[in-house]
C-alpha positions, 0 to 999 in steps of 0.5 A, spaced: 774 870 010 771 875 015 776 881 016 776 886 021 778 893 021 784 895 026 782 900 032 789 902 030 792 899 037 794 892 036 793 891 044 786 893 044 785 889 038 787 883 042 782 884 047 786 889 052 782 894 056 782 901 053 787 904 059 791 898 059 792 897 051 794 905 051 799 903 056 802 897 052 802 901 046 806 906 049 811 902 052 812 898 046 813 904 042 819 906 047 822 899 047 822 899 039 826 906 040 831 903 045 832 897 040 833 902 034 838 906 038 842 900 040 842 897 033 844 904 030 849 905 035 852 898 034 852 897 041 853 890 044 848 889 050 854 890 055 855 897 052 848 898 051 847 897 059 853 902 061 849 907 056 843 906 059 845 905 066 842 898 067 844 891 067 846 887 061 840 882 063 835 888 063 837 890 056 836 882 054 829 883 057 828 889 053 830 886 046 827 880 047 820 884 048 819 883 055 814 889 056 811 887 062 818 888 066 818 895 064 814 901 066 813 907 062 817 911 067 823 906 066 823 906 059 823 914 058 829 914 063 833 910 059 832 914 053 834 920 057 840 917 059 842 915 052 841 923 050 834 922 047 829 927 048 822 924 049 816 928 047 809 926 048 803 928 043 796 927 045 790 927 041 782 926 043 780 919 044 777 915 038 781 920 033 786 918 029 793 921 028 794 924 021 801 922 018 805 928 017 
């Protein structure tokens, strides 16, 4: 069996170009954080929709992982509406982040 090392970005490993893979990874990370918030606060989709100021079907799309329906801006705005401060950490391309 041949095993390949991961690039650290599953989307890049799946064949997406570098720019698209970076965008998809960032959107996925933001979506995961919103889903964690919903679970941690034990929100229904309806109450999450109120908090995030979106419709319930929009929350459903989010928890179902429909990444293509969400922009980075939209996801950051949703987190801000929930009282979450979003920070961006940048690193040189090709360099791996060290775990803190």
